[in-house]
N, C-alpha and C positions, 0 to 999 in steps of 0.2 A: 812689510813681507813679516811671513811667519815660515818660516824652513825647515823640515823636519829629513834627518839625513836618515840611512837604513832604512827605506819609506817602505820598501817592498817586504822586510823581515813583516813578522806575526804580531809583533807590538805597533812597529812604523804603520804597517796597514791602518789598525782601528787608531789609532793617533792623527793620521788623515781623514778619514771620517768621521770622527769627530771632530774636527775643524771643519771643515765642508757643511757642517751641521750650524754652526758657531760662528760663523767669520764671511765675508765675501770670498767666492773662488779665487778671485783674482788677486786677494792678499796671500793667497798658499803660495809655497813651493816646496818640490820636495829636489832630494839628491840622492840618486840612482846610479848605481854600476852598472844595472842590465837596462837600458831602453825600454825591452822587448815587454819586460815584467812589471812596465808602468805605465801598460800605454790605458788601460783603465783611468788612471789619474789624467790622462793628457785629455781625456774624452768627457770628465770632467770642469776641463779649464783650468786645473794645478798646471802649475808650469813646472816642466821636468827637465832636472839638471843633471849634466852626467858626471861623474868623477869616481873615484877608487879610495876608498882610506890606504890601503898600497902603494898607489903610487901619487905623492904629494902636488907633481907636478899639476895632475887634474881639476886640484881642488881650489887650484888659482883665482878662477872665477867664479868657485862655488856660491859663494856668500857677497854682499852688498853692503856698502852702510848703513848706520841704522835698523837691520833687519835682527828679528828676534829669529835663535837657531836650535832646534834641539837635536842635539847630541844621542842616535841611540848606541846604545855599546855594542862594539862589532861581535861576532858568533866565533870568531876564530880567536878559542884561547890559547895563550903561549902568544901570539901575535898583535895585540890588542894594543899594547902602551905605545908602542910607536904608529900604530894606527892613528888612536887618537890621537896624541902628537898633534901628527899632519892637521887630522882638521881643526883643533885648536888653535895651531900657528895661523892656520888661514883664515881663521875667524877671527883671531886678534889684527892679523895685515886688514882685513877689510874693516876692521874696526865696527862689530856687530855690538848691538846694543844689549842682548842678553845671548849667555850660550847657557841652556839647560843641558844637565849631564843626567839619563839613568844609569846609577850605581848602584849599589848594595845595602843592603837595611844592616844598620850599625856604622858604615864607612870606617873610622880609626880602629873602632873597638872590633871586629869583624878579623877575628885570626886565624882565617883558615884559606888556603889555598886558592881557591877560587874569589876569593876577595884580593887579593894579591895587588890584581891589573887595576882595578878598582881604584883602591886605593890611591897608587901613581898617579893615576890618572886625575881625579879628586886633587890633587896637591899641585902637579902643574898645571892644574884650570884654576885654583885660587892665586897661585904666585906667577900666573898669566897678565894678573892685572885684569881683565875683562870681569865684568858684572856677571856672576853669574848665578844658578840654583841650580841645586844638587837634590835628583829624586834617585833618595835611597830607596829601589826598588826590595821586597822582599820575597818570597816565594810564589810563584805563578802555581792557581788549583790545576793549572792541566797538564804541570809537572808530572802528578798523579794520574789524574783524570785520564789523561791522554797515552795512559799506558795501561787502561785497563782491558785490552784485547788480552796482552801477557800475562795481568793477574785472574783472569778468569782461563788461560790456558793452563799457566802452572797452579790453579787452584787455590794461590794463595797472594798477600800483602808481601815483598822482599824487604827488610830491613834491617840494620844493623845497627842503630840509634836504640836508645836506653827504653826501658818501659815506663810508658806515663811521660816520656817528652811528647813535648806541643810543638806547633807546627803554626802562624800566624798567615796562612797562605791569605791570596785575594785573586780573582778572574784577572785574565791580561787586561782586556775590556776595563777595568776599576784601574789598572796603572795607567792606562791609557787615556783613560778620563782626567786623572790626576794632571797627566802632562798635556794636555789640553785646557784644563783647567790655568796653569803659571805660565801658558802661552797664550792664553788671550783675556786676561788681567793684571792689574797691576799691582807692584807691591811684594815681588818674589824676589827683588834682588839682592844675593848674598846670602841666600836662605837655602838651609837645612832640611831636606824633611823625610824623616823616616816614617817609610808606608808599609803597612802593614794592614792585614785582615781585622775585622773586629770581633772577630770567635774562631779562637787556639783551639787545636783540635789533636787529638794522639794518634798513633794508628791503630790503636785497639777502636776507638771511635768511628775512623773511615771504616775500619774494615765491617763493623757492624750496622751503616749507612750502605757500605755497596753491600751487603747480605741482606739488610732490611730489603733494596728497592730490587736486585737482583729474586730473590724469596728459596736463597736456599745460603746455607754458613761459605764463607769467606774467610780464611785463616790468615794471620799474622806469622810469617815465618821468618822469625829474627835468630841471626846469625847472628858471629861475632865479625869482626872488623873484617880482617885477612880475608875469613870464606866470602864474604859477601865481594870482596874486589876478585876472587877469583870467578867466583860467578860471573862475574857480570864480563871479565876477559875470556871464559868461556862462552858467552853469549857474545862474541864479537866488541865488545866496549875498548878499547886501543887503552891498554895498560895506562899509561900517564893519565887519562880521563878516567880510569876506573878507578882511580885513587884518588883524584878529587873529590868525584861523586860520595866517596866514604868518608872522605873529608867534609865533606856538608853531613856527612849524616854524625858524625861525629860533634861538630857545631849543634845541631839540632839537641844530641843528648845533653850539651852544654847550655840549651835555653836561649842561645842567639836569633834563630830564627821563631822565636816564639815573642818578640817584641812586641807592643803593644802602645800605641802614643795617641793615636785616634786622628793621627793627621792625614791619613789617607780616607777617608768619611768627611772629614772636615773638608778637604780641597774639593771631593766630588760631589758634596750640598747630599749624602744620602749614605744609610747604610754600606757597607761590602756586600758582597754576594756571597750566601752562604755555601760554603763546600756542598752542602746535598744538592745543590742546582745544576753546578757543576761534574757531579757524580752521573747524576741523569740524563748530561747529555753525554759525557764519556761511555754510557751505557750503551748507547743507540747509538752511536759513531760504532762500537766494538759490537756490535751485534746484528748491524745493519749487514 
C-alpha cells in the first residue's frame, strides 16, 4: 500500500490524483483529519483512514507494516514539530517500508525561520532509523499567482526582496508528480532531493509577464523589510507570520530559493511548468 497523509490539502489531493493514474486504486490509502473532505477519495475506491497529526493516539492504526508513506508537512506553522514527530513515531511503530517527507529547499542550509521546523523534522526522521526520502520542495508558482487578485487591486507586486533576486519555483502539480515518482518506483531510500523549477525568475520578470498578459503595466513595489511587515499586518496577516514571510523575502535576496539542481525535472521526466502558464491561470481566476 501507498499511504498519503494530509491528503485533502492542496498538495495532497494532487498526489492522490497522480497515484490513482499510476497504480491500482486498491493499493492507495489516505490519512485525513476530516473524513467529510475525503468522500471523493472513497468513491474512487481509495481507502480512507482517519487520524489527526495533533492527536498521536489516533495515529496508532494509521499505518501498516511494509507500506510506503508520504508525510505531507502540516500547515500549522509553530505546531508542526510535535505533529510530524507523532507521525514518524507511528510509522516506526508500524515498521513501514519507506517514509517520504515534504521538506523545504536547501534543508539544513536554509537558514530562515520557515525552514526551522522542517530541519528539526528531517533530523528526527533520519535519527528514527526508518528508510526515508526527503522531498525538499522549493517555492510554488501558486504562492504568487494565487494572489494576482491582490496584485490587480493594488496595482503592483509587493516585495522586500532585493532587485535581481531570483526564485526557481514550480507548480504544486510538479512537486506532486515528484512525490508520486518516488512512491511508485524503487531506489529512493535514504535519499534527499532538492526540488525546484527549471527556470528562475525575478520579480521584475514576473511583473513584466503579468503586464504582457494583462495588456497594461504592473509595477514592482519594492519596500524595506520592516515596511513590508507592517503592510502585511495591516492587511490582516498575524504579526508572527508576517515576520516569517518577510524572512522568506530576505532568503530570496540571498539566493536561497534560486537553487537549481535539476532533481525535479529528472524525477517527473519532463520540464517543470513555466511561470507564464500559472500566471495565465491565476489571471483567469482573478478576473472570473
